[in-house]
C-alpha positions as CSV (number, residue, x, y, z in Angstrom):
1,M,-24.4,15.1,-10.3
2,A,-21.4,17.4,-10.1
3,T,-18.0,15.6,-10.6
4,R,-14.3,16.2,-10.4
5,E,-11.5,14.4,-12.3
6,V,-8.6,13.2,-10.4
7,I,-5.6,10.9,-11.3
8,S,-4.6,8.8,-8.4
9,T,-4.1,5.3,-6.9
10,G,-6.8,3.1,-5.2
11,N,-5.1,3.4,-1.9
12,D,-4.8,7.2,-2.0
13,L,-8.4,7.5,-3.0
14,S,-9.5,5.4,-0.2
15,A,-7.7,7.7,2.3
16,R,-9.1,10.8,0.6
17,A,-12.5,9.4,0.8
18,A,-12.4,8.8,4.5
19,V,-11.3,12.4,5.1
20,D,-13.9,13.9,2.7
21,A,-16.7,11.6,4.5
22,G,-15.8,13.2,7.9
23,C,-13.4,10.7,9.4
24,K,-11.5,12.1,12.2
25,F,-9.4,9.3,13.5
26,F,-7.2,6.5,11.9
27,G,-5.5,3.9,13.8
28,G,-3.5,1.3,12.0
29,Y,-0.2,-0.5,11.4
30,P,1.7,-0.7,7.9
31,I,1.1,-3.8,5.8
32,T,1.6,-4.5,2.2
33,P,-0.3,-3.7,0.0
34,S,-2.5,-1.2,2.1
35,S,0.3,1.0,3.6
36,E,-0.3,3.9,1.4
37,I,-3.6,4.5,3.0
38,M,-2.0,5.1,6.3
39,H,0.6,7.2,4.6
40,T,-1.9,9.5,2.9
41,I,-4.4,9.8,5.7
42,S,-1.6,10.7,8.2
43,D,-0.8,13.7,5.9
44,L,-4.5,14.6,5.5
45,L,-6.2,14.3,8.7
46,P,-4.3,16.7,10.9
47,K,-5.2,19.4,8.5
48,E,-8.9,18.6,9.1
49,G,-8.7,18.6,12.9
50,G,-8.3,14.8,13.0
51,A,-5.5,12.5,14.1
52,A,-3.8,9.3,12.6
53,I,-1.8,7.1,14.8
54,Q,0.6,4.1,13.9
55,M,0.1,1.7,16.7
56,E,2.5,-1.0,17.8
57,D,0.6,-3.7,15.7
58,E,-2.7,-4.3,14.0
59,I,-4.6,-5.3,17.0
60,A,-3.7,-2.0,18.7
61,G,-4.7,-0.3,15.5
62,I,-8.3,-1.4,15.7
63,C,-8.5,-1.1,19.4
64,A,-7.6,2.7,19.0
65,A,-10.1,3.0,16.1
66,I,-12.9,1.3,18.3
67,G,-12.1,3.9,21.1
68,A,-12.5,6.9,18.7
69,G,-15.8,5.4,17.6
70,M,-16.9,5.2,21.3
71,G,-15.9,8.8,21.6
72,G,-18.5,9.6,18.8
73,V,-16.2,10.4,15.8
74,R,-16.1,8.7,12.5
75,T,-13.1,6.4,12.5
76,M,-11.2,4.0,10.2
77,T,-8.5,1.3,10.1
78,A,-6.8,-0.3,7.0
79,T,-5.0,-3.4,6.5
80,S,-4.7,-6.6,4.4
81,G,-5.8,-10.3,5.0
82,P,-3.2,-11.1,7.9
83,G,-4.1,-7.8,9.6
84,V,-7.8,-8.8,9.4
85,S,-6.9,-12.1,11.1
86,L,-5.3,-10.1,14.0
87,K,-8.2,-7.6,14.2
88,A,-10.8,-10.4,14.2
89,E,-11.5,-10.6,18.0
90,N,-11.9,-6.8,18.3
91,L,-14.1,-6.7,15.2
92,G,-16.4,-9.0,17.2
93,L,-16.2,-6.5,20.1
94,A,-17.4,-3.7,17.8
95,Q,-20.1,-5.9,16.6
96,M,-21.6,-6.8,20.1
97,A,-20.9,-3.3,21.5
98,E,-22.3,-1.8,18.2
99,V,-19.4,0.6,17.6
100,P,-19.3,2.0,14.1
101,L,-16.1,2.0,12.1
102,V,-14.8,1.4,8.6
103,L,-12.1,-1.3,7.8
104,V,-10.5,-1.2,4.3
105,N,-8.9,-4.4,3.3
106,V,-6.7,-4.4,0.4
107,M,-6.5,-8.1,-0.5
108,R,-3.3,-10.0,-1.2
109,G,-2.4,-13.6,-1.5
110,G,-2.7,-16.0,1.6
111,P,-3.2,-17.9,3.8
112,S,-0.7,-16.7,6.3
113,T,2.0,-14.4,4.8
114,G,1.1,-15.7,1.3
115,L,2.0,-13.4,-1.5
116,P,2.4,-9.9,0.1
117,T,2.9,-8.0,-3.1
118,R,0.5,-9.9,-5.3
119,V,-3.2,-9.7,-5.9
120,S,-5.8,-12.0,-4.6
121,Q,-9.7,-12.1,-3.6
122,G,-9.0,-14.7,-0.9
123,D,-10.6,-12.7,1.9
124,V,-14.2,-13.0,0.8
125,R,-15.1,-15.7,3.1
126,Q,-13.2,-14.1,5.9
127,A,-15.2,-10.8,5.3
128,R,-18.5,-12.5,5.7
129,N,-17.7,-13.8,9.2
130,P,-14.4,-12.2,10.4
131,S,-15.1,-13.0,14.1
132,H,-16.9,-15.6,16.0
133,G,-20.5,-15.5,16.9
134,D,-23.9,-14.6,15.4
135,Y,-24.0,-11.2,13.5
136,R,-24.2,-10.1,10.1
137,S,-21.2,-8.5,8.3
138,I,-21.6,-5.6,6.0
139,T,-19.0,-6.0,3.2
140,L,-18.7,-3.6,0.1
141,C,-16.3,-4.4,-2.8
142,A,-14.7,-1.7,-5.0
143,G,-14.5,-2.6,-8.7
144,N,-12.6,0.4,-10.0
145,L,-10.6,3.4,-9.0
146,A,-13.6,5.6,-8.5
147,E,-15.2,3.0,-6.3
148,C,-12.1,3.0,-3.9
149,Y,-13.4,6.4,-3.2
150,T,-17.2,6.1,-3.4
151,E,-17.6,2.7,-1.5
152,V,-15.5,4.1,1.4
153,V,-17.7,7.0,1.5
154,R,-20.9,4.9,1.5
155,A,-19.3,2.6,4.1
156,F,-19.0,5.5,6.7
157,N,-22.7,6.3,6.2
158,L,-23.7,2.6,6.6
159,A,-21.5,2.3,9.6
160,D,-23.4,5.1,11.4
161,R,-26.7,3.9,10.1
162,F,-26.3,0.3,11.3
163,M,-23.9,1.0,14.2
164,Q,-21.4,-1.7,13.4
165,P,-18.1,-2.2,11.5
166,V,-18.3,-2.0,7.5
167,I,-15.7,-3.7,5.5
168,V,-14.5,-2.3,2.1
169,L,-12.6,-4.8,0.0
170,T,-10.1,-3.6,-2.7
171,D,-7.3,-5.6,-3.8
172,E,-3.6,-5.1,-4.7
173,T,-4.5,-4.3,-8.4
174,L,-6.8,-1.5,-7.4
175,G,-4.9,-0.4,-4.6
176,H,-1.7,0.3,-6.6
177,M,-3.3,1.0,-9.9
178,H,-2.7,4.7,-11.1
179,G,-5.1,6.2,-13.3
180,K,-8.0,8.6,-13.9
181,A,-11.2,8.5,-11.7
182,M,-14.4,10.7,-11.8
183,L,-15.5,11.4,-8.3
184,P,-18.3,13.3,-6.7
185,T,-17.3,16.8,-5.3
186,V,-16.4,17.1,-1.7
187,E,-19.5,19.3,-1.3
188,E,-21.8,16.5,-2.6
189,V,-20.1,14.0,-0.4
190,Q,-20.5,16.1,2.7
191,A,-24.1,17.0,1.9
192,G,-24.9,13.3,1.9
193,I,-23.5,12.7,5.5
194,V,-26.2,11.7,7.8
195,P,-25.2,12.3,11.6
196,R,-25.4,9.3,13.9
197,K,-28.5,9.2,15.9
198,K,-28.2,10.7,19.2
199,F,-30.5,10.4,22.4
200,E,-31.5,13.8,23.7
201,G,-33.7,12.9,26.7
202,A,-32.8,13.0,30.2
203,P,-29.7,11.1,31.2
204,E,-31.7,8.9,33.7
205,D,-33.9,7.7,30.8
206,Y,-31.1,6.7,28.5
207,R,-31.0,3.1,27.4
208,P,-28.7,2.8,24.5
209,Y,-29.5,-0.9,23.6
210,E,-33.1,-0.5,24.2
211,C,-34.3,-0.3,20.7
212,G,-36.6,-1.8,18.2
213,P,-36.1,-5.5,17.1
214,T,-34.5,-4.4,13.8
215,E,-32.9,-1.2,14.8
216,P,-29.3,-0.5,15.9
217,A,-28.2,0.9,19.4
218,V,-28.2,4.6,19.9
219,L,-24.8,5.3,21.4
220,N,-24.1,8.9,22.5
221,P,-20.5,10.0,22.5
222,M,-18.7,9.5,25.7
223,F,-18.2,12.4,28.1
224,E,-21.3,14.2,27.4
225,G,-23.3,13.4,30.4
226,Y,-24.9,10.0,29.5
227,R,-23.8,6.9,31.5
228,Y,-23.7,3.5,29.8
229,H,-21.4,0.5,29.7
230,F,-19.3,-1.1,26.9
231,T,-18.7,-4.7,26.9
232,G,-18.2,-7.7,24.7
233,L,-20.5,-9.7,27.0
234,H,-24.1,-10.2,26.6
235,H,-25.6,-7.1,28.0
236,D,-28.8,-5.4,29.1
237,A,-30.4,-2.1,27.9
238,K,-27.7,0.1,29.6
239,G,-24.9,-2.2,28.4
240,F,-24.3,-4.0,31.6
241,P,-23.4,-7.8,31.4
242,T,-26.3,-10.1,31.9
243,E,-27.2,-13.9,31.4
244,E,-30.9,-13.4,31.5
245,I,-32.3,-15.7,28.8
246,E,-34.7,-13.6,27.0
247,T,-32.5,-10.5,27.1
248,C,-29.6,-12.4,25.5
249,R,-31.8,-14.0,23.0
250,K,-33.2,-10.7,21.8
251,L,-29.8,-9.0,21.7
252,I,-28.4,-11.6,19.4
253,Q,-31.4,-11.8,17.2
254,R,-31.3,-8.0,16.9
255,L,-27.7,-8.1,15.7
256,E,-29.0,-10.3,12.9
257,D,-32.2,-8.5,12.1
258,K,-30.9,-5.0,12.1
259,V,-29.1,-5.8,9.0
260,M,-31.2,-8.4,7.3
261,A,-34.5,-6.5,7.6
262,H,-33.0,-3.6,5.8
263,T,-31.0,-5.2,2.9
264,D,-32.8,-2.8,0.5
265,E,-30.6,0.0,2.1
266,L,-27.4,-2.1,1.3
267,E,-27.8,-3.7,-1.9
268,L,-25.7,-2.2,-4.8
269,N,-24.8,-4.2,-8.1
270,E,-23.7,-3.5,-11.5
271,E,-25.4,-5.3,-14.4
272,F,-23.2,-4.8,-17.6
273,M,-24.8,-5.8,-21.0
274,C,-27.4,-7.9,-19.2
275,D,-30.5,-6.4,-20.8
276,D,-30.6,-8.6,-23.7
277,L,-29.5,-12.0,-22.2
278,E,-31.6,-15.1,-23.0
279,E,-31.6,-18.6,-21.8
280,N,-28.6,-19.8,-24.0
281,D,-26.3,-16.7,-23.5
282,V,-23.6,-16.3,-20.9
283,L,-23.7,-14.6,-17.5
284,I,-20.3,-13.8,-16.1
285,V,-20.2,-13.2,-12.2
286,A,-17.2,-11.2,-11.1
287,Y,-16.3,-8.5,-8.6
288,G,-13.4,-6.2,-7.7
289,S,-10.6,-5.8,-10.2
290,V,-11.5,-8.9,-12.0
291,S,-14.7,-7.4,-13.2
292,L,-12.5,-5.0,-15.4
293,A,-11.1,-8.1,-17.2
294,A,-14.6,-9.5,-17.4
295,K,-16.0,-6.4,-19.1
296,E,-13.3,-6.4,-21.8
297,A,-13.8,-10.2,-22.2
298,I,-17.5,-9.6,-22.7
299,R,-16.9,-7.1,-25.5
300,H,-14.6,-9.7,-27.2
301,L,-17.1,-12.5,-26.9
302,R,-19.9,-10.4,-28.4
303,A,-17.8,-9.5,-31.3
304,D,-17.3,-13.3,-31.7
305,G,-21.0,-13.8,-31.7
306,I,-21.3,-15.1,-28.1
307,K,-23.8,-12.9,-26.3
308,A,-22.5,-12.4,-22.8
309,G,-23.1,-10.0,-19.8
310,L,-21.7,-9.2,-16.3
311,F,-23.3,-9.2,-13.0
312,R,-21.1,-7.6,-10.4
313,P,-22.1,-7.5,-6.6
314,I,-20.8,-4.3,-5.2
315,T,-22.3,-5.2,-1.8
316,L,-21.0,-8.5,-1.3
317,W,-22.4,-9.3,2.1
318,P,-25.2,-9.6,2.6
319,S,-25.3,-11.1,-0.8
320,P,-27.8,-9.7,-3.5
321,A,-29.6,-12.9,-3.4
322,D,-32.8,-11.9,-5.3
323,R,-30.7,-10.6,-8.2
324,I,-28.4,-13.6,-8.4
325,K,-31.6,-15.8,-8.3
326,H,-33.0,-13.8,-11.2
327,F,-30.1,-14.1,-13.6
328,T,-29.4,-17.8,-12.7
329,D,-32.9,-18.8,-13.4
330,K,-32.9,-16.7,-16.5
331,V,-29.5,-17.7,-18.1
332,K,-28.3,-21.3,-18.4
333,N,-24.5,-20.7,-18.8
334,V,-23.2,-19.0,-15.7
335,L,-19.3,-18.4,-15.2
336,C,-17.9,-17.3,-12.0
337,V,-14.5,-15.7,-12.3
338,E,-12.5,-15.2,-9.1
339,L,-9.0,-14.7,-7.7
340,N,-9.6,-17.4,-5.1
341,I,-11.1,-21.0,-5.2
342,R,-14.9,-20.8,-5.2
343,Q,-15.3,-18.3,-2.4
344,Y,-18.2,-16.4,-4.1
345,T,-19.2,-19.3,-6.5
346,E,-20.4,-21.1,-3.3
347,E,-22.9,-18.2,-2.7
348,V,-24.1,-18.3,-6.2
349,E,-24.7,-22.1,-6.0
350,R,-26.4,-21.7,-2.6
351,V,-28.8,-18.9,-3.8
352,S,-29.4,-20.5,-7.4
353,Q,-29.7,-24.1,-6.0
354,R,-27.6,-25.0,-9.1
355,L,-24.5,-27.3,-9.2
356,D,-23.6,-26.6,-12.9
357,I,-22.1,-23.2,-12.3
358,E,-18.8,-22.9,-14.2
359,G,-15.8,-21.3,-12.7
360,L,-12.5,-19.8,-13.7
361,Y,-10.1,-19.4,-10.7
362,K,-6.5,-18.2,-10.2
363,V,-4.4,-18.3,-7.0
364,N,-0.9,-17.6,-8.0
365,G,-0.9,-13.9,-7.3
366,R,-1.4,-12.8,-10.9
367,A,-4.5,-11.2,-12.3
368,I,-6.9,-12.9,-14.6
369,S,-6.7,-11.5,-18.3
370,P,-9.6,-10.9,-20.5
371,Y,-8.4,-13.6,-22.8
372,E,-8.4,-16.1,-20.2
373,I,-12.2,-15.6,-19.7
374,V,-12.7,-15.5,-23.4
375,N,-10.9,-18.8,-23.9
376,K,-12.8,-20.5,-21.0
377,R,-16.0,-19.2,-22.3
378,S,-15.3,-20.0,-25.8
379,E,-14.4,-23.7,-24.9
380,E,-17.6,-24.3,-23.0
381,H,-19.6,-22.6,-25.9
382,T,-18.2,-25.2,-28.3
383,L,-18.9,-28.2,-26.1
């Protein structure tokens, strides 16, 4: 694989990834610590024939992005936790109408205004169900600078494949971290773009929501001669509102199954120093910027004679249930490390059916250091 070396920040890389992946529209509103994404993409998009608009608020930002998606172009918005709260209703609209878009959430402390300039992973539960109703969220989580780029690229491809919003979680540490990253070339990224499916039959035969029970809608771009209706209401094959019982049931079941029947296309994990783990060794579960500290901690633990490994979900939702179960069945000592209070630990407990999962959590806006992980594990190891 051809690569290129860049020195940049996570926020800047997220913006560059969108442009390289074919994004043509950005609608957003500045919010710490994600504002640099909007700054950078506002410079880049016009040079590529696209447009970036600062709207009057977060709600308008996602509405504009949805409108661009309805028009058939790749579209993105970026924000932090409070902005996702404001965008939630329209994320639900995009789920129901099956409009693809990418949302980058650079996580900060919460709830409410919280700690705007500090790091957190407090939006993990929110990313699983950001809006009301039955659907399946697709949420990716970058764990280093390179993934601030590659996961945004992947998000655009998944959004078009599954015809729905895809969330990319980064955090304040990654967003503002400045360092070296090895990235795929622009040519490789663009060669991997798969165009959104398009109906090419007679206009009178077009039924965008008439598709297989595990398949997404096929939405042709507006203004190209195909008539259909966008709505947040339950709708029929042409998108017009209906309350017909079986039509409504099949629609909502399909929003679930179009994702859950294809989790093999979504799952992506890192398993660091896990090959030699045995029953009495240590498995650390971490994601995002915390995984960088976890890797360093694992090197120290092994140097001290404690064999440890890292399982890092990159696709958080749907969760990699089979791999989590594999490791939690294999290893007795499991430690979840998070910048929140048990938000992903609860998923590990659900999948493993274990109530003895250990946790290391921090919610004061400061990063978790490798030594905190080492000390936590060393204490448990001596009990």
